[in-house]
C-alpha atoms as a printed R data frame, in Angstrom:
    type eleno elety resid chain resno       x       y       z
1   ATOM     1    CA   MET     A     1 149.607 131.778 108.705
2   ATOM     2    CA   ARG     A     2 150.779 129.026 110.789
3   ATOM     3    CA   PHE     A     3 149.017 127.053 113.317
4   ATOM     4    CA   GLU     A     4 151.214 125.849 116.459
5   ATOM     5    CA   ARG     A     5 149.556 123.320 119.006
6   ATOM     6    CA   THR     A     6 150.386 123.487 122.657
7   ATOM     7    CA   LEU     A     7 150.494 121.487 126.037
8   ATOM     8    CA   PHE     A     8 146.724 122.282 125.953
9   ATOM     9    CA   ASN     A     9 144.153 120.897 124.238
10  ATOM    10    CA   GLY     A    10 142.727 123.272 121.360
11  ATOM    11    CA   LEU     A    11 144.899 126.228 122.600
12  ATOM    12    CA   LEU     A    12 147.088 127.410 119.456
13  ATOM    13    CA   VAL     A    13 149.676 130.136 118.683
14  ATOM    14    CA   VAL     A    14 148.818 131.621 115.530
15  ATOM    15    CA   HIS     A    15 151.882 132.475 113.491
16  ATOM    16    CA   PRO     A    16 151.596 135.104 110.527
17  ATOM    17    CA   GLU     A    17 153.397 134.409 107.707
18  ATOM    18    CA   ARG     A    18 154.813 138.034 107.010
19  ATOM    19    CA   MET     A    19 155.581 139.186 103.252
20  ATOM    20    CA   LYS     A    20 158.615 141.649 103.665
21  ATOM    21    CA   ASP     A    21 159.460 144.276 101.001
22  ATOM    22    CA   GLU     A    22 161.230 147.483 101.531
23  ATOM    23    CA   ARG     A    23 158.158 149.179 103.118
24  ATOM    24    CA   GLY     A    24 157.797 146.613 105.892
25  ATOM    25    CA   HIS     A    25 155.674 143.878 105.922
26  ATOM    26    CA   PHE     A    26 152.039 142.713 105.378
27  ATOM    27    CA   ALA     A    27 150.707 139.448 107.001
28  ATOM    28    CA   ARG     A    28 147.041 138.194 107.519
29  ATOM    29    CA   THR     A    29 146.031 138.086 111.179
30  ATOM    30    CA   PHE     A    30 142.639 136.144 110.593
31  ATOM    31    CA   CYS     A    31 141.168 133.950 107.902
32  ATOM    32    CA   GLU     A    32 137.662 132.769 108.302
33  ATOM    33    CA   GLU     A    33 138.425 129.627 105.952
34  ATOM    34    CA   ALA     A    34 142.207 128.773 107.706
35  ATOM    35    CA   PHE     A    35 140.434 128.882 111.112
36  ATOM    36    CA   GLY     A    36 137.590 126.663 109.879
37  ATOM    37    CA   ARG     A    37 139.917 124.291 108.287
38  ATOM    38    CA   GLU     A    38 141.488 123.776 111.879
39  ATOM    39    CA   GLY     A    39 138.407 123.269 113.218
40  ATOM    40    CA   LEU     A    40 138.429 126.424 115.140
41  ATOM    41    CA   GLU     A    41 135.771 129.010 115.993
42  ATOM    42    CA   SER     A    42 135.571 131.287 112.830
43  ATOM    43    CA   ARG     A    43 133.178 133.766 113.937
44  ATOM    44    CA   PHE     A    44 134.163 136.475 116.263
45  ATOM    45    CA   PRO     A    45 130.976 138.951 116.825
46  ATOM    46    CA   GLN     A    46 133.294 141.114 119.083
47  ATOM    47    CA   ALA     A    47 136.307 142.817 118.772
48  ATOM    48    CA   SER     A    48 137.794 144.724 121.796
49  ATOM    49    CA   ILE     A    49 140.981 146.801 122.765
50  ATOM    50    CA   SER     A    50 143.171 146.431 125.988
51  ATOM    51    CA   PHE     A    51 145.412 149.750 126.448
52  ATOM    52    CA   ASN     A    52 147.987 149.573 129.357
53  ATOM    53    CA   ALA     A    53 150.287 152.496 130.119
54  ATOM    54    CA   THR     A    54 152.860 150.936 132.382
55  ATOM    55    CA   ALA     A    55 155.028 148.039 132.405
56  ATOM    56    CA   GLY     A    56 153.987 145.313 135.120
57  ATOM    57    CA   THR     A    57 150.303 145.996 134.475
58  ATOM    58    CA   VAL     A    58 148.266 142.664 135.253
59  ATOM    59    CA   ARG     A    59 144.707 141.982 134.051
60  ATOM    60    CA   GLY     A    60 143.370 138.722 134.700
61  ATOM    61    CA   MET     A    61 142.494 136.017 135.434
62  ATOM    62    CA   HIS     A    62 139.409 136.266 133.582
63  ATOM    63    CA   TYR     A    63 136.891 133.741 132.139
64  ATOM    64    CA   GLN     A    64 132.952 133.709 131.516
65  ATOM    65    CA   HIS     A    65 130.725 131.056 132.644
66  ATOM    66    CA   PRO     A    66 128.785 128.605 130.536
67  ATOM    67    CA   PRO     A    67 126.992 129.063 128.593
68  ATOM    68    CA   HIS     A    68 128.609 132.145 127.541
69  ATOM    69    CA   ALA     A    69 132.044 130.968 128.026
70  ATOM    70    CA   GLU     A    70 134.348 133.002 125.617
71  ATOM    71    CA   THR     A    71 136.605 131.533 122.774
72  ATOM    72    CA   LYS     A    72 139.411 134.687 122.257
73  ATOM    73    CA   LEU     A    73 141.742 135.210 119.673
74  ATOM    74    CA   VAL     A    74 144.484 137.804 121.393
75  ATOM    75    CA   ARG     A    75 147.262 139.757 119.492
76  ATOM    76    CA   CYS     A    76 149.521 142.140 121.080
77  ATOM    77    CA   THR     A    77 149.512 145.161 118.753
78  ATOM    78    CA   ARG     A    78 152.054 147.601 120.563
79  ATOM    79    CA   GLY     A    79 154.388 146.632 123.339
80  ATOM    80    CA   ALA     A    80 154.696 143.419 124.747
81  ATOM    81    CA   VAL     A    81 152.957 140.920 127.288
82  ATOM    82    CA   SER     A    82 153.650 137.996 128.862
83  ATOM    83    CA   ASP     A    83 150.247 136.022 128.338
84  ATOM    84    CA   ILE     A    84 148.977 133.484 130.684
85  ATOM    85    CA   VAL     A    85 146.081 130.451 130.539
86  ATOM    86    CA   VAL     A    86 144.761 128.468 133.217
87  ATOM    87    CA   ASP     A    87 142.917 125.014 131.962
88  ATOM    88    CA   LEU     A    88 139.506 125.125 133.687
89  ATOM    89    CA   ARG     A    89 137.946 122.317 132.058
90  ATOM    90    CA   PRO     A    90 137.390 119.414 134.250
91  ATOM    91    CA   GLY     A    91 138.047 115.930 132.993
92  ATOM    92    CA   GLU     A    92 141.182 117.695 130.984
93  ATOM    93    CA   PRO     A    93 144.753 116.263 131.850
94  ATOM    94    CA   THR     A    94 145.912 119.653 132.039
95  ATOM    95    CA   TYR     A    95 142.781 121.145 134.298
96  ATOM    96    CA   GLY     A    96 144.355 123.652 136.895
97  ATOM    97    CA   GLN     A    97 147.634 123.912 134.938
98  ATOM    98    CA   TRP     A    98 148.886 127.182 133.492
99  ATOM    99    CA   GLN     A    99 151.042 128.226 130.462
100 ATOM   100    CA   ALA     A   100 152.696 131.545 129.391
101 ATOM   101    CA   PHE     A   101 153.438 132.698 126.046
102 ATOM   102    CA   ASP     A   102 155.284 135.973 124.883
103 ATOM   103    CA   LEU     A   103 153.035 138.072 122.799
104 ATOM   104    CA   SER     A   104 154.457 141.358 121.072
105 ATOM   105    CA   ALA     A   105 154.115 143.744 118.241
106 ATOM   106    CA   ALA     A   106 157.556 142.524 117.262
107 ATOM   107    CA   ASN     A   107 156.613 138.668 117.195
108 ATOM   108    CA   GLY     A   108 153.117 139.320 115.753
109 ATOM   109    CA   LEU     A   109 152.007 136.134 117.276
110 ATOM   110    CA   ALA     A   110 148.319 135.630 118.312
111 ATOM   111    CA   LEU     A   111 146.698 133.084 120.902
112 ATOM   112    CA   TYR     A   112 143.565 131.268 120.228
113 ATOM   113    CA   ILE     A   113 142.155 130.686 123.688
114 ATOM   114    CA   PRO     A   114 139.274 128.340 123.355
115 ATOM   115    CA   ALA     A   115 136.190 128.156 126.030
116 ATOM   116    CA   GLY     A   116 137.247 126.698 129.385
117 ATOM   117    CA   PHE     A   117 140.349 128.721 130.010
118 ATOM   118    CA   ALA     A   118 140.991 131.542 132.579
119 ATOM   119    CA   HIS     A   119 142.927 134.367 130.816
120 ATOM   120    CA   GLY     A   120 145.281 137.186 131.938
121 ATOM   121    CA   PHE     A   121 148.684 138.899 131.055
122 ATOM   122    CA   GLN     A   122 151.226 141.085 132.443
123 ATOM   123    CA   THR     A   123 152.726 144.052 130.404
124 ATOM   124    CA   LEU     A   124 156.269 143.770 129.860
125 ATOM   125    CA   GLN     A   125 156.647 147.295 128.402
126 ATOM   126    CA   GLY     A   126 154.611 150.633 129.112
127 ATOM   127    CA   GLU     A   127 151.991 151.640 126.023
128 ATOM   128    CA   THR     A   128 150.857 148.080 125.600
129 ATOM   129    CA   GLU     A   129 147.848 147.460 123.378
130 ATOM   130    CA   LEU     A   130 146.180 144.200 122.841
131 ATOM   131    CA   ILE     A   131 143.310 143.533 120.795
132 ATOM   132    CA   TYR     A   132 140.891 140.673 121.219
133 ATOM   133    CA   LEU     A   133 138.440 138.967 118.842
134 ATOM   134    CA   ILE     A   134 135.897 137.367 121.385
135 ATOM   135    CA   THR     A   135 132.966 134.751 120.689
136 ATOM   136    CA   PRO     A   136 130.332 135.045 121.967
137 ATOM   137    CA   SER     A   137 129.472 138.934 123.170
138 ATOM   138    CA   PHE     A   138 130.024 139.642 126.917
139 ATOM   139    CA   LYS     A   139 127.335 139.130 128.870
140 ATOM   140    CA   PRO     A   140 126.912 141.218 131.787
141 ATOM   141    CA   GLY     A   141 126.666 138.916 134.974
142 ATOM   142    CA   MET     A   142 128.772 136.199 133.423
143 ATOM   143    CA   GLY     A   143 132.252 137.086 133.744
144 ATOM   144    CA   ALA     A   144 134.327 135.565 136.718
145 ATOM   145    CA   GLY     A   145 137.739 135.291 137.648
146 ATOM   146    CA   LEU     A   146 140.577 133.735 139.845
147 ATOM   147    CA   CYS     A   147 143.276 135.147 141.885
148 ATOM   148    CA   TRP     A   148 146.188 136.419 139.915
149 ATOM   149    CA   ASP     A   149 148.524 134.988 142.490
150 ATOM   150    CA   ASP     A   150 146.725 131.841 143.669
151 ATOM   151    CA   PRO     A   151 149.525 129.629 145.146
152 ATOM   152    CA   ALA     A   152 147.353 126.539 143.630
153 ATOM   153    CA   PHE     A   153 148.634 127.728 140.273
154 ATOM   154    CA   GLY     A   154 152.221 128.969 141.212
155 ATOM   155    CA   ILE     A   155 152.081 131.545 137.940
156 ATOM   156    CA   HIS     A   156 155.283 133.091 137.378
157 ATOM   157    CA   TRP     A   157 154.723 136.872 136.623
158 ATOM   158    CA   PRO     A   158 157.928 138.038 135.202
159 ATOM   159    CA   LEU     A   159 157.748 141.700 136.761
160 ATOM   160    CA   PRO     A   160 156.822 143.220 139.964
161 ATOM   161    CA   VAL     A   161 153.007 144.160 139.827
162 ATOM   162    CA   SER     A   162 152.757 147.775 138.935
163 ATOM   163    CA   ALA     A   163 148.999 148.213 138.442
164 ATOM   164    CA   ILE     A   164 145.988 145.852 139.156
165 ATOM   165    CA   SER     A   165 142.411 146.592 139.652
166 ATOM   166    CA   THR     A   166 140.575 145.693 142.692
167 ATOM   167    CA   GLN     A   167 138.608 143.212 141.068
168 ATOM   168    CA   ASP     A   168 141.347 141.539 139.627
169 ATOM   169    CA   ARG     A   169 143.018 141.195 142.917
170 ATOM   170    CA   ASP     A   170 139.879 140.231 144.663
171 ATOM   171    CA   TRP     A   171 138.900 137.330 142.567
172 ATOM   172    CA   PRO     A   172 138.439 134.176 144.724
173 ATOM   173    CA   ARG     A   173 140.976 131.042 144.650
174 ATOM   174    CA   PHE     A   174 140.528 128.114 142.524
175 ATOM   175    CA   GLU     A   175 139.609 126.104 145.240
176 ATOM   176    CA   ALA     A   176 136.399 128.014 145.471
177 ATOM   177    CA   LEU     A   177 135.573 126.477 141.898
178 ATOM   178    CA   ASN     A   178 135.939 122.869 143.413
179 ATOM   179    CA   ALA     A   179 134.234 123.229 146.687
């Protein structure tokens, strides 16, 4: 696997190295040793799946409060998404900025999201599924989020929103973090 740096310190795109033959391909999607060599979290006590029936579904922008802030390794295993992160780490030059990544079953890419980022995505196809490796495990009462369409970020969502939860629609705006 190959680790690609992004505009945000610590946020990486993980490229699988596919070995192809007449049957298809095989690739490692996680290796504790390789992640450790990169100085990345390599212990993920929780794995989760997100299934989304329709194109245009938005989930996010989620994070957990310290000391339970999550590091995530996110991969799209079916369909395609525009995966969005917002840097919530005060003191970073990219604080309050966002970046989008196209993750799909076809490209096999994963996104390593360190603690301190809000995360969300929009499905680009119906029947889309993502798998998350997460550390630490989810702690009830520590989850939080920011409004998906907050003008402070100006996130470009590629499709009209077809489905979003009430909770995700009603998260507070970024200015509430800084109040």
